[in-house]
N, C-alpha and C positions, 0 to 999 in steps of 0.2 A: 518395419512397422506399419501398424494399421494405419489408415486415413480415416477421417470421420467427417459426417456431416449433421446437419440439422434438418428435421422434418419442416418441409416447405410448408405444411399445412398447419403447423403451430400456431397457437393462439395467445393473448394476453394472459389466459388462466393456466396455461401449461406448456412445458416445453419436452420436445424427445429429442435426445441426441445419441446417435445411433452409429456403431462402428461398421465401416465398409471395407473392401478390399483397396490397399494402396494403389493410387491411380500416379502417384507423382514423388519422387525423391525428396521433394522441398517439404521441411516439416510444417505440420498445420499447427496455427495459432488461435486459440480463443480468446478474443477480446472481450473481457467484463467490463460493460458501460454501465454506469448506474447514472439515471437520470430523476431530476425533481425541479419541473418550473425552469427549464433551460433551453426555451425557447430562443432568446436571443443570441445564443452562441453555438447552439448544437451543430447546426447545418455545416460551419466552418469546421467543427471538430470531426466530424463524418466524412467530408471532402478529405481532410488530409489522411484520415486512414485509407479512403479508397486510394490515394496518390502514395501509398507506401510501396518502396521497391520491392518488398518481399510481398509477394501476391496471395500466398495460400494461408487464408485467415478467415475467420468467422466472426461475428459480433452476436453477444446475447445482452440486451438492452434490458435491465429490470427498472421500471419505471415505478417511483414510491409516491404513487397518487397525484400526479402533477393536474395543474387546473388551467395552464395556459395552452398554447400548442405545441408542447412536446411531442404528446403522442401524434399529432398529424404529423410532424416532421419526420419521426421514426416511421410510419406507415408509408410515407412516399417515398422514403429511402428505400424501404423494405420492397416496394413495388417495382424500383428501378434497378436495384441491383440483381444479380443472378441468384436464381431460386437458392436458398441454404446460406445466403450470407449474412442475413440478419434475422434474429428473432426476437420477438418483443415478449416481455413477461410483466406480471404484478410483482412489486418488490413488497417485503411484509410493514413497510411503513413505520418501522421503529428508530429511523436516522440512517444516516449515512453508512455508518459501520457495519450495522447490521444489513443493511441493502449488499454492501460489498460482498460480506461473508457468507450471504445466502447464495451467492453465487459460487465463490471458490469453495464452499463446501459441498456443492450438489456434486454427486457421484455420476449423475447422467451428463455432465458437461465433461467431454472425454476430448483431448487434444494432446500434442507433441509437446507444447509450451504454452502459457498462460499469461496475459496482460492485465493488470487493472487500467481502467479508462475512466477519466473526468468528463465533465458533458462541455467543459467550456474551455479547453484549452486547444493547442495546435500543436501535432506531433511533426517533426521534421521528416522528410520523406525516407530518409534511412533508419528510422527509429526502431522498428522491428528488425531490420537486417543486421545493425550493429549489435543490439542486445542479443539475437540468436547466436552470432560469431562468438561473442563472448561467452556466453553458456557452453556452447557444443566444443569451444577449444579448451575449457578450464574446469567443467564439472566432473568430478569423481564418480565412478559407480555408486548408485545406491545413496546419493549424496544430496541433501537438500540444497540447492542454489537459488540465489535471488538476483537478477541484474538491477541495479538502480544507478541513479545519478543526479547530477545537477539539473536544474532548468535556469532557462532564460526568461526573466520576468518581461513582461509586456503589458502595455496598457488596453483599454478597449479596443483599441483601434489598431492593437499589434504593434505598436512601436515600443522599441526596447528601451525599458526603464531601469535595468538592473541584471544581476545574476546569482543565484543561489550561493551560498557559502561553500569554499572548497574544503572540505572535512579530510584530514589527511591520518587521523589516529585509529589504531585497527579496530575494526567492527566485531564488538564480542559482545556477550551477554552482559558484562560489568558495564557497557556504555549503554546498551538497548533497555536495561532495566530505568533507566533515568533519561533518556533521550532518545528522540525519534529523528534520524539523520536524513531519511529521504521520502518524497512524496510518492502515495500510491500512484500518482500518473506516469511515474518513471519506470515502475515495478515490471519485470518479465520474468515467470519462473518456471521451473522445469516439475515434471510430474511427482517427483517425490516430495517435493515442496506442498503440493496440493494434496498426496496422500496424507500428509500430516497436520494440514488443515480441515481436511475430512474428519479425521482421528479427534480434533480437538474440538470440532464443532462450531457454532456461531456463538463464542464467548460473550460476554459483556465486557466491552473495552473501550477506550476512548476514541481509538481508529485503526481501521484495518490495517495501514501501512506501518504502524508502530508495533502492532501485534504481529505482524508477519515477521518483523525485524527481530523483535523478542523471541518469538517461535524458533526460528531458524538458529539465530547463535546459541539459543538454549539448548538445541540439540546437538551443536557441534557442527552446523552446517555453513557454509558460505552465501555472506552479502558482500557483493561486489559494488563498489561506489564509483561511476563513471565521472572523471573530471570534466568532459566533454559534453555539453547539454542536447539532448535531442528532443526536448520538448518547451514549446513555447508555453510557460506558465502564465495565464490573465489574470492581474490583478483589477479587481472591480469590488464595487461597495457588497455585492452580494455572494461574493466568494466565500466559501464555507472556511479555507484556509488560505492565509495570505503569506506574504513574503516575510522571510522572519531575521534580515540583517539590516533592516533601518534603525534609526535611533527609536522612531515611535515604537516599532515591534518589541525592541529590547525593553523599553517602558512598560508596554502591556504585559511582557511576560513577567518584571518584576512585580506588577500590581497584581496579577494571577497568582504568585508566590504568597504575596503577603495577605490575600484574600482566602485562601486555603484552596485554591482550584488545583493545584499541583499535587497537593496532598490527596485531593479525593481521586484524581487519576492513579496515583500510587496504589490508593486502596483498591481501584478496579484491575490494575497490573496484577498485584499481588493476587487478589481471588481470581482470576482468569488464569494465571501461571499455576497456582495449587490444583486446580482442576485438572490439569494436564501434567502434573508432575511425573508420572511414570514415563512420559515421553522427554523430559529433561536429562542430561548426562550429568555425572556427578560432581563436577566442579561446578555447573550452574545451579545444581540444587543446594549446595553450600552457599553460594553467592546469594542466592533467593531468601535462606533461612538466616543469612548475616545482615541481610537489607531488613528483614521484619524486625530482627532484634535490636537494630540500630535505632530505627522509627520508635521504638517504646524505651529505651534505654535512658538513662539518668544523664543529665547534660554533661557532665565529665567524661563519660564513656561513650558519646555518639561520633566524636571525631575520629577516635581510635579505631572503633569496630567499622567506619565507613572507610578508613586506610586498610583495614584487614579485610572488608569486602572487595577493595580494588576499585569501586566504583570511579567513573571520570566522564566528563563531558568531551566534546569534541574541541574545544578552545579553552585557552587557560581562564578567560574571563568567566565561561561558563561553569568550570571547575570551581572557581570561588563561588560564584553565586551558589552553586550547590552545597558546598561547604557551610556557608551562611545560613542556606534555608534548613538544612540538617540541624544545626544548631539551635535555630528557634523553632524545630518541630513544624516545619511546614514543607515536610516531604515525605 
């Protein structure tokens, strides 16, 4: 396998990621970091990356127009780390999903594996090592494969406040259509996955991690869900997405369904998936068409069509709420 490096002379405006002759048997990981006004916690995240037991990695940081000290922190780190360990570039400034997809869909970023990275979390030292071991031991040839998992919820001072749900139902397209189960901050994926992300392009979607779940399962690939957390997921008032297993979080989700937010997300999901329909396998295409038909069906037909499509969430409460949302046309 070839190894890769990033041009140490690259700047905010451009990146040059170039293959070179392999110098180590250790797989290279491209860490795809997106930032926006993340100065409060960014140093701690960068330190946790530096402390990874798996050492063969580089970071591509895409900043989406920060007005705080984020860029200064990145530049300080770039100067401190060895040449080629960190490149900084400008993001598209169209929201976090498009920022992440601008990296994931860039054919010039080349590595053996890829990891999404948020600006305000903390990675446990074994995060990359555990993910790579899982992928290399379980992936099939030419199969999209994503490692994901639970997270430990912590407060601003990194004190444990909870843990994300343990999902045990199969990770399938029938689930992915209506639920995102793992944060992008846990995801590590193989080159085949990135190849299909590039083919799909930077689609308009609610979230990059949900899109990855839909895309990979829709093609018949594998999404592994690790029950053992490898990420400290910081909960704070500025976080884009918070924990989802508290009573308040459940009430917020119910409110979002009733206000039509979930329906808007479904519209975006369908549009994105229809744009890459040739990449989906036959079963996923059928499920997608049934989902579309169910959403527009008369009241008496919606439940039957949802059952035929086999849609489900990862908990019985979630599935019941899904049925209710379908019946009142809020999905």
